[in-house]
Wavefront OBJ file of the C-alpha trace (Angstrom):
o trace
v 0.214 0.084 -0.271
v 1.987 3.479 -1.277
v 0.761 5.779 1.371
v 2.799 8.602 -0.879
v 0.635 12.100 -1.437
v -1.239 11.491 -4.594
v -4.240 13.325 -6.647
v -6.408 10.237 -5.917
v -6.535 6.722 -4.713
v -6.194 3.397 -6.886
v -9.201 0.876 -6.558
v -6.702 -1.633 -4.868
v -5.894 1.577 -2.400
v -9.651 2.426 -2.031
v -10.495 -1.359 -1.050
v -7.994 -1.251 1.221
v -9.232 1.949 3.523
v -12.768 0.863 2.968
v -11.622 -2.545 4.541
v -9.359 -0.716 7.119
v -12.823 1.308 8.046
v -15.039 -1.524 8.482
v -12.705 -2.891 11.003
v -12.193 0.120 12.850
v -15.822 0.586 12.825
v -16.444 -3.376 14.127
v -13.795 -3.061 16.732
v -15.420 0.736 17.928
v -18.962 -1.360 17.899
v -17.828 -4.554 20.046
v -16.319 -1.720 23.081
v -20.052 0.167 22.777
v -21.840 -3.022 23.141
v -19.633 -4.110 26.217
v -20.995 -0.769 27.693
v -23.860 -0.982 30.010
v -26.579 1.676 28.935
v -26.944 3.817 32.315
v -27.526 8.084 32.991
v -23.792 8.249 34.544
v -22.675 10.910 36.594
v -22.865 12.299 40.648
v -24.454 15.345 39.949
v -27.999 16.367 41.262
v -28.895 16.844 37.743
v -27.779 13.372 36.849
v -30.066 11.770 40.006
v -32.686 13.896 38.768
v -32.487 12.852 35.376
v -32.342 9.324 36.654
v -35.431 9.464 38.956
v -37.171 10.969 35.710
v -36.696 8.209 33.346
v -37.266 5.702 36.211
v -40.908 7.676 35.908
v -41.210 8.124 32.704
v -40.535 3.999 31.939
v -43.315 3.280 34.448
v -45.768 5.167 32.707
v -46.913 5.319 29.273
v -47.063 8.595 28.430
v -45.316 10.553 25.800
v -42.112 11.474 26.093
v -40.670 14.951 25.197
v -36.499 15.331 25.922
v -34.971 18.539 25.617
v -30.988 19.575 25.913
v -27.916 20.374 23.814
v -26.503 18.034 20.768
v -24.471 15.396 22.853
v -26.244 15.565 26.148
v -27.627 11.964 25.569
v -31.102 12.061 24.907
v -30.772 9.334 22.557
v -29.195 7.099 25.509
v -31.937 8.371 27.933
v -34.968 6.988 25.448
v -33.171 3.989 25.050
v -33.365 3.635 28.878
v -36.730 4.430 29.102
v -38.154 1.754 26.267
v -35.310 -1.153 28.311
v -37.392 -0.205 31.390
v -40.528 -0.080 30.520
v -41.465 -3.796 29.513
v -42.172 -3.086 25.983
v -41.173 -6.386 24.120
v -41.047 -4.238 20.573
v -37.969 -3.159 19.361
v -36.576 0.560 20.172
v -36.124 2.420 16.891
v -34.582 6.069 17.054
v -34.493 8.412 13.646
v -33.401 11.617 13.414
v -36.003 13.671 11.591
v -33.296 16.337 10.429
v -31.723 13.583 8.218
v -34.892 11.966 5.962
v -36.104 14.291 2.567
v -39.409 16.012 3.343
v -40.757 14.435 0.789
v -40.074 11.300 1.731
v -40.781 11.772 5.227
v -44.331 10.125 5.129
v -43.293 7.321 3.461
v -40.222 7.125 6.283
v -42.907 7.386 8.693
v -45.980 5.078 7.801
v -44.946 3.033 5.193
v -46.475 2.907 1.589
v -47.536 0.576 -0.858
v -45.907 -0.455 -4.168
v -46.738 2.030 -6.856
v -48.026 4.457 -4.712
v -45.630 7.623 -6.244
v -42.972 6.824 -8.927
v -40.359 5.178 -7.251
v -42.293 2.798 -4.868
v -41.079 -0.397 -6.485
v -42.441 -2.531 -3.357
v -43.915 -2.313 -0.234
v -42.307 -0.516 2.159
v -43.019 -1.011 6.232
v -42.422 2.327 7.826
v -41.068 3.180 11.340
v -44.193 2.666 12.947
v -44.749 -0.462 11.815
v -41.144 -1.770 12.239
v -41.257 0.019 16.334
v -45.139 -2.363 16.737
v -45.369 -2.875 20.552
v -42.124 -0.972 21.243
v -40.804 2.673 21.094
v -40.188 5.135 18.365
v -37.832 8.136 19.325
v -38.282 10.768 16.680
v -34.737 13.390 17.370
v -35.141 16.881 16.165
v -39.241 16.948 15.365
v -39.200 20.686 14.678
v -37.767 18.969 11.140
v -41.039 17.096 10.759
v -43.146 18.852 7.826
v -45.990 20.637 8.582
v -48.447 18.090 7.107
v -46.813 15.358 8.588
v -47.094 16.921 11.951
v -50.844 17.070 11.569
v -50.284 12.938 10.716
v -48.441 12.050 13.670
v -50.944 14.291 16.036
v -53.911 11.993 14.770
v -51.444 8.513 15.178
v -50.897 9.765 18.837
v -54.740 10.718 19.141
v -55.683 7.009 18.071
v -53.061 5.070 17.042
v -54.293 4.852 13.737
v -52.310 5.163 10.688
v -52.766 4.748 6.969
v -49.342 3.428 4.495
v -48.908 5.984 1.622
v -51.582 4.731 -1.349
v -53.508 2.544 0.915
v -57.037 3.537 1.748
v -57.613 1.078 4.728
v -56.799 2.439 8.174
v -53.471 0.600 10.284
v -53.722 0.515 14.130
v -50.206 0.064 16.095
v -49.193 0.020 19.627
v -45.757 2.294 19.466
v -45.110 4.768 22.199
v -43.639 7.705 21.106
v -40.302 9.492 22.548
v -39.452 12.656 20.855
v -36.342 15.034 21.579
v -34.986 18.378 20.375
v -32.037 20.758 21.191
v -34.136 23.773 20.272
v -36.215 26.226 22.081
v -39.105 24.702 22.138
v -41.115 27.901 22.562
v -39.180 29.455 20.301
v -40.097 26.967 18.060
v -43.940 26.890 18.236
v -43.727 30.878 17.706
v -42.038 30.078 14.251
v -44.503 27.654 13.340
v -41.646 25.207 13.450
v -43.845 22.929 15.665
v -47.830 22.764 16.210
v -48.976 23.376 19.540
v -51.803 20.512 19.630
v -48.887 18.329 18.472
v -46.776 19.525 21.493
v -48.654 19.016 24.266
v -49.792 15.255 22.779
v -45.759 14.401 22.623
v -44.518 16.693 26.193
v -47.051 14.594 28.660
v -43.470 14.038 30.315
v -40.908 16.285 29.744
v -36.984 15.571 30.626
v -34.520 18.397 30.651
v -30.926 17.417 30.531
v -28.500 19.845 31.282
v -25.407 20.700 29.407
v -21.842 18.698 30.686
v -20.257 22.258 31.267
v -22.920 22.516 33.812
v -22.593 19.236 35.557
v -18.484 18.961 35.217
v -18.737 16.758 38.499
v -19.792 13.716 36.248
v -17.352 13.904 33.844
v -14.750 11.679 35.913
v -17.390 9.261 35.993
v -17.888 9.144 32.363
v -14.692 9.029 31.763
v -14.722 5.867 33.665
v -17.884 4.728 32.186
v -16.888 4.896 28.895
v -12.717 3.732 29.148
v -13.420 0.515 27.033
v -13.735 2.531 23.990
v -9.921 3.684 25.106
v -8.869 0.361 24.290
v -6.828 -0.649 27.502
v -4.876 2.667 26.928
v -4.589 4.934 29.998
v -4.688 8.559 31.272
v -1.837 10.144 32.466
v -2.801 11.982 36.360
v -2.171 15.556 34.017
v -4.632 14.420 30.819
v -7.067 13.289 32.669
v -7.337 16.412 35.553
v -7.314 18.395 32.277
v -10.355 16.441 30.651
v -12.226 16.933 34.063
v -11.753 20.359 33.240
v -12.641 20.836 29.814
v -15.573 22.290 28.965
v -16.759 19.911 26.270
v -18.961 21.772 23.956
v -20.210 19.066 22.251
v -21.607 17.402 25.891
v -21.022 13.637 25.958
v -21.032 12.583 22.428
v -17.684 14.944 22.512
v -16.378 13.278 25.321
v -16.986 9.590 23.499
v -15.660 10.494 19.822
v -12.842 11.627 21.723
v -12.179 8.601 24.058
v -12.728 6.493 20.632
v -9.855 8.153 18.675
v -7.495 8.396 22.017
v -7.637 4.197 21.886
v -6.662 4.069 18.526
v -2.959 4.673 20.089
v -0.598 3.083 22.033
v 0.265 3.387 25.546
v -0.313 6.186 28.083
v -2.551 9.313 27.215
v -0.089 12.179 27.606
v -1.392 15.977 28.091
v 0.361 16.686 25.017
v -1.168 14.238 22.725
v -4.700 14.919 24.893
v -4.235 18.815 23.756
v -3.411 18.061 20.281
v -6.118 14.938 19.609
v -8.573 18.001 20.761
v -7.192 20.705 18.698
v -8.190 18.529 15.413
v -11.300 16.810 16.669
v -12.986 19.381 18.867
v -16.382 20.153 17.280
v -17.582 23.835 16.269
v -18.582 25.935 20.059
v -19.263 29.809 19.500
v -21.013 32.075 17.630
v -22.135 31.642 13.714
v -19.305 33.675 12.370
v -16.693 32.689 14.419
v -18.119 28.494 13.576
v -18.149 29.775 9.753
v -14.550 31.067 10.078
v -13.848 28.114 12.068
v -15.259 25.873 9.022
v -13.125 27.580 6.614
v -10.337 27.998 8.034
v -10.113 23.812 8.421
v -10.865 23.763 4.648
v -7.820 26.145 3.958
v -6.300 23.548 5.647
v -6.963 21.086 3.385
v -10.183 19.313 4.761
v -13.020 18.613 2.462
v -16.858 19.300 2.988
v -17.549 15.823 3.601
v -15.767 15.863 6.742
v -15.683 19.516 7.843
v -19.702 20.361 7.121
v -21.518 17.304 6.181
v -20.374 14.418 9.028
v -20.862 17.688 11.926
v -24.215 18.627 10.103
v -25.504 14.738 10.371
v -24.207 14.387 13.662
v -26.000 17.723 15.202
v -22.947 19.043 15.683
v -23.295 22.214 12.998
v -27.152 23.665 12.219
v -28.924 24.528 9.332
v -28.637 28.105 9.200
v -24.871 27.434 10.190
v -24.008 25.292 7.013
v -26.368 27.713 5.089
v -24.117 30.710 6.074
v -21.335 29.108 5.438
v -22.406 28.299 1.818
v -23.317 31.586 1.023
v -19.798 32.944 2.199
v -18.283 30.133 -0.247
v -20.692 31.285 -3.406
v -19.492 35.071 -2.368
v -15.482 33.938 -2.731
v -16.788 31.386 -5.585
v -18.672 34.250 -7.750
v -22.196 32.386 -6.962
v -20.973 29.356 -9.095
v -21.370 26.363 -7.373
v -19.417 24.516 -9.227
v -16.363 26.541 -8.193
v -17.813 26.316 -4.791
v -17.292 22.255 -5.055
v -13.939 22.752 -6.180
v -12.887 25.735 -3.197
v -14.076 23.136 -0.733
v -11.773 20.498 -1.655
v -14.130 18.178 -3.839
v -13.299 16.788 -6.939
v -15.749 17.021 -10.202
v -16.846 13.401 -9.942
v -18.283 14.439 -6.578
v -20.267 17.659 -7.779
v -23.407 16.398 -8.326
v -23.176 14.142 -5.065
v -22.451 17.440 -3.149
v -25.122 19.535 -5.058
v -27.900 16.276 -4.381
v -26.947 16.663 -0.701
v -28.128 20.569 -0.361
v -30.953 19.856 -2.113
v -31.659 17.073 0.186
v -31.227 18.446 3.420
v -32.151 22.151 2.231
v -29.250 23.249 2.955
v -28.881 25.946 -0.399
v -28.591 29.534 0.820
v -32.113 30.348 -0.868
v -34.044 26.972 0.246
l 1 2 3 4 5 6 7 8 9 10 11 12 13 14 15 16 17 18 19 20 21 22 23 24 25 26 27 28 29 30 31 32 33 34 35 36 37 38 39 40 41 42 43 44 45 46 47 48 49 50 51 52 53 54 55 56 57 58 59 60 61 62 63 64 65 66 67 68 69 70 71 72 73 74 75 76 77 78 79 80 81 82 83 84 85 86 87 88 89 90 91 92 93 94 95 96 97 98 99 100 101 102 103 104 105 106 107 108 109 110 111 112 113 114 115 116 117 118 119 120 121 122 123 124 125 126 127 128 129 130 131 132 133 134 135 136 137 138 139 140 141 142 143 144 145 146 147 148 149 150 151 152 153 154 155 156 157 158 159 160 161 162 163 164 165 166 167 168 169 170 171 172 173 174 175 176 177 178 179 180 181 182 183 184 185 186 187 188 189 190 191 192 193 194 195 196 197 198 199 200 201 202 203 204 205 206 207 208 209 210 211 212 213 214 215 216 217 218 219 220 221 222 223 224 225 226 227 228 229 230 231 232 233 234 235 236 237 238 239 240 241 242 243 244 245 246 247 248 249 250 251 252 253 254 255 256 257 258 259 260 261 262 263 264 265 266 267 268 269 270 271 272 273 274 275 276 277 278 279 280 281 282 283 284 285 286 287 288 289 290 291 292 293 294 295 296 297 298 299 300 301 302 303 304 305 306 307 308 309 310 311 312 313 314 315 316 317 318 319 320 321 322 323 324 325 326 327 328 329 330 331 332 333 334 335 336 337 338 339 340 341 342 343 344 345 346 347 348 349 350 351 352 353 354 355 356 357 358 359 360 361 362 363 364 365
């Protein structure tokens, strides 16, 4: 395998990298599976959250979980399901990742030939979660017409597949999550008031990690399998305990995963360098956009610097739009020139534009 600098990789090299990536992901998944599903922490906030999780698990109420990206909303939802006694699956979906025109099909399913690309019958998320729990993250991204249909489902337990006349009934508990100000979202008509009241029968608010710093040491211990038997030096551990973690628990987990690829004791110097490379995007919008462009100029590309953090909910839609707006100004308003500016090849242009279109990320959307 030739690791020299080049314009593009050969098919053999791509195959090698894919195999290496698959192996690394497999190892990380194995380590994650060994970690118990618990909401960890000794702070009063963590204790309160555990109490609310127990209360929620013992009820059949719909739950709304609020908190910044990375605080553990999905984990809280899964723990509620695991202790609820429900025999069906726990299914979690990020609503922002679903193309708006396909949302009804994804949620309720469709019949063959219900629309142009419907080549066969499809089970929706509700049907897949029968007898279990469906967690809808970023609920303010659900299209308004689908919100009305979701409201009817929460009221009656009934729904229709797209292209089908007969009604189906499902026993599914709905848990929703958001990192937005829910009151502001309703004022902006991003979320229907009546749907909110159906979904928020019980509410759980998870504070950011910087407001419960005393939980960091316990979290490091809990997720230590991600370090792959590496140990933190005393200085590195103390530095982490005092670190603000703008990306919350997800950032801590990502950091431990990256450190777990190395060898020997983790020094303070290695930790600082890793944080510098893998930190997410805190700060005001202008500062965030400037930081992304700095990384692009340093050799990063759009997929790693923008797409990946956007899908991980570390960048929001307005931040990405502002990034693209500035890019268009630099490229004379030409998308192909912008594609090159963000270090993508000509062959990736259509993939780039399709992603922006599907996610409604173009500044004029």
